[in-house]
C-alpha atoms as one frame of an Amber mdcrd trajectory, in Angstrom:
protein
 -11.203  -8.382 -15.635 -11.243 -10.884 -12.574  -7.770 -12.500 -11.884  -8.031
 -16.228 -12.651  -6.425 -17.839  -9.735  -6.717 -20.959  -7.681  -8.309 -19.164
  -4.785  -7.871 -22.162  -2.231  -4.099 -22.190  -2.847  -3.733 -18.383  -2.755
  -5.839 -18.319   0.499  -3.316 -20.674   1.946  -0.123 -18.826   0.595  -1.566
 -15.567   2.133  -2.155 -17.198   5.520   1.391 -18.516   5.521   2.733 -15.106
   4.607   0.524 -13.648   7.557   1.798 -16.261   9.995   5.441 -15.593   8.916
   5.020 -11.639   9.300   3.553 -12.092  12.876   6.148 -14.828  13.970   9.018
 -12.620  12.878   7.515  -9.697  14.638   6.565 -11.565  17.702   3.272  -9.749
  17.555  -0.437 -10.259  17.921  -3.687  -9.551  16.066  -3.257 -12.864  14.204
  -6.799 -14.267  14.580  -8.451 -11.278  13.174  -6.137 -11.037  10.163  -6.769
 -14.883   9.356 -10.534 -14.306   9.370 -10.681 -11.724   6.597  -8.220 -12.923
   3.951 -10.911 -14.640   1.668 -12.804 -11.202   1.974  -9.819  -9.537   0.670
  -9.091 -11.936  -1.989 -12.612 -11.497  -3.443 -12.306  -7.625  -3.424  -8.905
  -6.358  -3.336  -7.227  -9.052  -5.341  -9.982 -10.083  -7.816 -12.393  -7.203
  -8.235 -10.615  -3.713  -7.383 -10.074  -1.833 -10.547  -7.730   1.299 -10.996
 -10.617   3.792 -10.326 -12.075   1.784  -7.283 -11.105   2.191  -3.567 -10.464
  -0.518  -1.047 -10.187   0.433   2.483  -9.429  -1.841   5.494 -11.466  -0.444
   8.308 -10.341  -3.031  10.737  -6.960  -1.774  10.662  -5.697  -4.244  13.357
  -5.805  -6.802  10.539  -3.045  -4.917   8.731  -0.883  -8.007   8.094  -3.554
  -9.492   5.908  -3.533  -6.246   3.962   0.141  -6.151   3.507   0.099  -9.795
   2.404  -2.363  -9.123  -0.209  -0.597  -6.032  -1.514   2.629  -7.878  -1.745
   0.822 -10.507  -3.844  -0.335  -7.693  -6.130   3.311  -6.236  -6.396   2.433
  -2.942  -4.431   4.594  -3.871  -1.660   7.910  -5.472  -2.579   9.362  -8.468
  -0.644  12.203  -6.485   1.085   9.651  -3.877   2.367   7.385  -6.628   3.690
  10.351  -8.030   5.693  10.341  -4.715   7.667   6.993  -5.150   9.123   6.647
  -3.861  12.717  10.246  -2.780  12.737  11.660   0.770  13.522  11.326   2.963
  10.600   8.879   0.691   8.623   6.167   1.870   6.321   4.192  -1.135   7.458
   3.307  -0.545  11.123   0.611  -2.448  13.191  -2.257  -0.309  11.772  -1.953
   1.031   8.182  -0.280   4.293   7.614  -1.161   6.448   4.661   0.909   8.134
   1.994   3.488   5.181   1.834   1.985   2.726  -0.565  -0.612   3.201  -3.462
  -2.911   0.560  -2.091  -3.177   2.211   1.495  -4.752   5.743   0.773  -5.850
   6.603   4.267  -4.991   5.770   7.912  -8.043   4.072   9.517  -6.478   3.419
  12.997  -7.449   0.032  14.592 -11.030   0.449  13.563 -14.155   2.710  13.131
 -12.928   5.191  10.383 -13.097   3.345   7.180 -16.823   3.616   6.624 -17.094
   7.486   7.170 -14.091   7.885   4.622 -15.664   5.295   2.242 -18.943   7.062
   2.196 -17.121  10.435   1.226 -15.319   8.785  -1.579 -18.403   6.964  -2.869
 -20.313  10.272  -2.886 -17.484  11.839  -4.821 -17.606   9.164  -7.375 -21.307
   9.656  -7.831 -20.772  13.444  -8.186 -17.927  12.757 -10.702 -20.000   9.972
 -12.508 -16.749   8.045 -12.861 -18.240   4.615 -12.349 -16.119   3.917  -9.384
 -16.800   1.480  -6.482 -15.866   1.615  -2.834 -15.113  -1.549  -1.008 -14.833
  -1.117   2.899 -13.865  -4.156   5.058 -15.040  -3.759   8.555 -15.298  -5.909
  11.695 -18.369  -6.852  13.486 -17.152  -5.239  16.646 -16.475  -2.170  14.739
 -20.267  -1.894  14.143 -20.492  -0.836  17.721 -19.018   2.569  16.819 -21.183
   5.681  16.439 -19.420   6.994  13.450 -20.396   3.766  11.517 -24.155   4.468
  12.113 -23.702   8.161  10.936 -21.957   7.086   7.883 -24.563   4.267   7.234
 -27.360   6.682   7.415 -25.399   9.017   5.072 -24.843   6.275   2.484 -28.638
   5.559   2.634 -29.633   9.035   2.383 -27.472   9.823  -0.661 -28.210   6.574
  -2.431 -24.641   5.481  -2.521 -25.177   2.221  -4.452 -21.379   2.289  -5.612
 -20.584   1.443  -1.932 -19.856  -2.106  -0.956 -19.479  -2.765   2.936 -17.976
  -6.178   3.927 -18.571  -7.181   7.669 -16.160  -9.768   9.025 -18.577 -11.446
  11.339 -16.389 -13.687  13.354 -18.399 -13.209  16.504 -15.451 -12.078  18.707
 -14.041  -8.649  19.489 -11.341  -7.321  22.109 -13.412  -8.199  25.248 -15.479
 -11.025  24.455 -18.336 -12.251  22.243 -19.733  -9.471  20.220 -23.235 -10.378
  20.954 -22.383  -9.988  24.757 -20.565  -6.652  24.411 -23.015  -4.366  22.677
 -25.344  -6.844  21.246 -25.461  -7.958  17.468 -24.942  -4.595  15.892 -23.943
  -6.521  12.651 -27.400  -7.852  12.230 -28.675  -8.025   8.832 -32.054  -6.604
  10.160 -30.459  -3.562  11.389 -28.697  -2.830   8.148 -31.788  -3.459   5.935
 -33.829  -1.103   8.273 -31.436   1.694   7.488 -31.682   1.055   3.789 -28.821
  -1.107   2.867 -29.299  -3.860   0.284 -28.005  -6.627   2.622 -26.876 -10.152
   2.177 -25.295 -12.802   4.363 -22.665 -15.203   2.976 -20.074 -17.558   4.161
 -17.027 -15.395   4.512 -14.550 -18.162   3.643 -16.224 -19.197   0.247 -14.505
 -16.843  -2.314 -16.920 -17.903  -5.047 -20.039 -17.090  -3.039 -18.628 -13.922
  -1.912 -17.651 -12.880  -5.483 -20.890 -13.905  -6.933 -22.950 -11.882  -4.283
 -20.752  -8.750  -5.150 -21.268  -9.110  -8.927 -25.087  -9.495  -8.551 -25.438
  -6.624  -6.073 -23.434  -4.355  -8.146 -24.682  -5.317 -11.540 -27.553  -2.615
 -11.857 -27.625   0.672  -9.994 -30.663   0.644  -7.704 -30.087   3.530  -5.201
 -29.205   1.189  -2.308 -25.678   0.984  -0.667 -24.538  -2.697  -0.144 -23.573
  -4.649   2.918 -22.285  -8.193   2.794 -22.317  -9.849   6.300 -19.842 -12.550
   6.036 -19.912 -15.303   8.667 -16.129 -15.942   9.259 -14.056 -17.929  11.980
 -11.425 -15.962  13.991  -8.173 -17.634  13.351  -9.450 -19.643  10.439  -6.975
 -22.191   9.139  -5.107 -22.739  12.499  -7.018 -25.302  14.540  -5.738 -24.101
  18.003  -6.611 -20.449  17.127 -10.139 -20.943  15.652 -12.881 -19.047  17.672
 -10.396 -18.366  20.421 -10.547 -14.688  21.844  -6.929 -14.943  23.148  -5.582
 -15.074  19.422  -6.857 -11.516  19.060  -3.785 -10.591  21.189  -1.251 -13.368
  21.513   2.037 -13.887  19.661   3.110 -17.260  18.644   5.881 -19.348  20.266
   8.147 -21.036  17.659   6.462 -24.414  18.396   2.950 -22.974  17.751   4.135
 -21.063  14.674   5.435 -24.551  13.316   2.010 -26.055  13.953   0.043 -23.227
  12.636   2.072 -23.562   9.470   1.400 -27.283   9.261  -2.220 -26.768   9.815
  -2.490 -24.188   6.754  -0.393 -26.370   4.410  -2.680 -29.385   5.086  -5.943
 -27.499   4.796  -5.158 -25.414   1.691  -2.706 -27.778  -0.217   0.170 -25.456
  -0.250
């Protein structure tokens, strides 16, 4: 059952929660967290069932994952307040064996798809009807293990695997197209054997309808949804700016960011 919610309001509320976490911790990786929240709402919040697995492979967006799991009740408020602090179960990159919604450590990036293909293969062998959702970054598609896992998924017909690529066009050192080329290209994924669709990564209804259509009837093809997103989405001075992959906010910048989100998302 898909949770009935006002996704625009939730998108704003989760952004405010992410901003609060980063402000309190005086930490960076804000832009990459804001670009993928709507993808998490569609999968982790609305569609993940008990038997399914969700993996945040772009682990540097951990605060977005923690905010979603807090919304779902998996991470209590008092634990969320320990983000980035000594002794926390919520470090900069997700740590395993602490919370039910975080089954594996994926590091900063590059490991979620290999793990996800293994889980999807196990689900196929068990015949349990489970799905695996893997949320990746476009920069992460530079990784060699990503392509090994992709070929494995195609070879073993893992049509229970849904890969979502957060294609915001920026990675650690520049535009993704300039660093290693467009390795998040739909043509590349189709050539390997994935059923491939491009969507607006901030339109929850479009993303959800695409997932439902792709997974309605088994066809032997793993799925990839290439989501066009905006790094720093919702905060005007962060949008499409590489520096917000790294920078923390000053108090004044935090207040401006909160104002932007409240006015944009009616929260």
